[in-house]
Structure formats: C-alpha cells, structure tokens
Phi, psi and omega in degrees: 000130182283143181221138178247159182297147178296151177088359186297317186290314175302321183293320180298313180299319179295319181294318177298317181298317177300320180293321182293318178295320182290330187272341193237003185295334183254025185307311187299312187277337182287335179277358180289309181233143183272115177275154175045053187296341181246014182301317184285357178272350177295138181290321184218136175212161187235167175184195177216170181214158174227150180196175175237145182226163171229122184260137186220163174242150163249134185245149161228124187254154164281139175299324177227133184299336179287356176279345176297130178305334181294338181284000174287347174281110180305321180294320179292317181296322177291319178297322184287332189297330180293336175275324183282331182054041180084354180264110184245358180236114179202168187225165176222156177213162177269120185205128343275176170286134181250146174281137179238183184233140179232140177213151177178190181243167182234131168236121184235126182247123179286125179263312173204196187297331185242356183236131171241146171263124187240135172236123188230067178294147180185199179223139178235127176247132181188186179204163176228144180246116178274120178250121182266159177294152188303333183286352177236342184302321180299324180283323176297315180301320181288331184272317186235016183282053178253162176303128171293306173230164182305129178089001180238157178223165178287326186055243181249021181215167179236123182275134175242089180290153181224140171229091186274135160268121187257138176228073179273141174222137180189178180250143179243124180258118188261141175277190179288145178272133178242104184062246179250023177235141179212115179278161179206165168232158187221138175220139183187199182221160179214145171248137179229132177248122180274119180274350183286136183288339181066020183298330181283350181238004189290343176285347183249318180207140177254133183236145178287152180279328187265134178230143180239135191226146164257141189228142171227152185201161168220152183198184183220121171278135173236125187262116175261169182303326186241353179199165178254126176253136185228133170248133187219138171252124184235137175245126180248119185254115184290132181264331185253153179284120186272345187280139175244129179257071179294138185218030180267109185290343179271353180289143180282343175286134178303142180284147180276069190303312185278345179278352178294344182282345181279123173277319180208142179222118182239159184254139167239144175226129176250126187226131171256118186240143177239115183259144173234116185230000000 
C-alpha cells in the first residue's frame, strides 16, 4: 500500500495560497495599461528563477521484511536478525515535511501564439526525514543514533538530505492575456541527479542518485514595464524506484538493514517558483 508523508496536504494548500497572494496584489492597477505588449512574440527569451520546495516520499512496504528477495541469502538473514531483534514488520513515513530552496535559469522557445517550449535547469536543496514505527525505532536509534552534526541527534528519525541537479523540459500552454495577467498550465518531464552522498543515512536505506519525474504545473504571468514576473506551483511525480537493496556482506559500506522493508520508494517534490524574465 502506497503511503505519503504526513503534512502533505497542508503544505500543498500553503504553497497554493502563497502563489495566489504573490501573483495578484497589484491586479487592479496592472490591468489599466498593457506592459511589454510584444514580449510573447519573441522567438527566444531567457530568465532566472527562485523558489521553495517540499520533498516527500511515496512508500510501498513488505508486510514482513523477510519477504524481501535479498533475505533468501541465509548469511544475510542471520546477520540482519541481530538488528531486528525479532521485529520483522514495521513501517516508515516522512515526518515532517521540510522547506528547501530552488534556483535556476530559464530558456523559453516560442512554438506558436499559445505554446512555449521551456527548459529550466537548476539546483534544488532539501531534505526528508524518515520516521520509523516505534517497534523498530529503538533499534535504529541504538545502531545509528549518533549526532549528524554537533548539537543534533537522530532521535526517532533519519535525515536524508538531497542536492539535486535539475533538468526539466516541458510545454507551457498559455491562456488569453487580460491586461497584464496571463494564466497558463504546464506539462513536462525532468531528470534529477542527487549529488548528496547520503552517508548519514546509509545504515538505514540506500538510494539511487538518478530520478525521473513527470511534472505538471499552473501559474500566472504578470507583465511589468521592464520584465515579466511569474508565480508557479509545480508538482513533480517520481517515476522510478529509488531504493537499492545492497546485500554484499563483504562491502565496507554499511548494509541498509532497515531499508529492506521498502518494496518501492518514489520521490515527490512540490515547488513554488518565482520567475523573472
């Protein structure tokens, strides 16, 4: 059964509210005179963006960790048992959702009057905290419950920081322009490469560095006298399973003992973006 981190819906609503507030405070005066009336006729234009993000996971668990195919190795099963202490059924969730930062550039190619091809390479920094159920958290805490950085502890969760290099590409379908406002919807795909080594969480779960995402977004262009400002809410839906079940007992890297309970682990990213073009 798929499960998403707690707080996802409140965070989503907050981001939508922020976008609405950011895009419309000057609605009345901006619609008096049309700024940058020929801006959208340009074949190619550039810009940059800043944003905030919230990273989440979707989980699918094994009912019993021994159902994981890697546990068919008797040596691995025996080695793992000293960590489980007889507890073979447990769950994890993302708690809480943390705010991250996004920055990048924009290349926009005009296809026709209502469609643009957009490439928005950039970088996203953020983190997720895996919180395990109580019947296994005490064992995780005893095994890896050391300070991540001075003054911090794992407590009942393990932090998985991420530093993504983003390569999104997609098409933007624009609505009718009303004065200096123009709404749009966006659909595309993205490739992300995680530069973070994950060393502080490798005793719990091993994750792949490369992620593939389908993306949808909606936003509002606001035309000022000298530039176009855009506020956008984007949802990135992870397509590939990120979890790795390494099972080599001779490897110097710690085994992901508690990550063996994950059948599938996918990433979701919610981003509120502000473009300047």
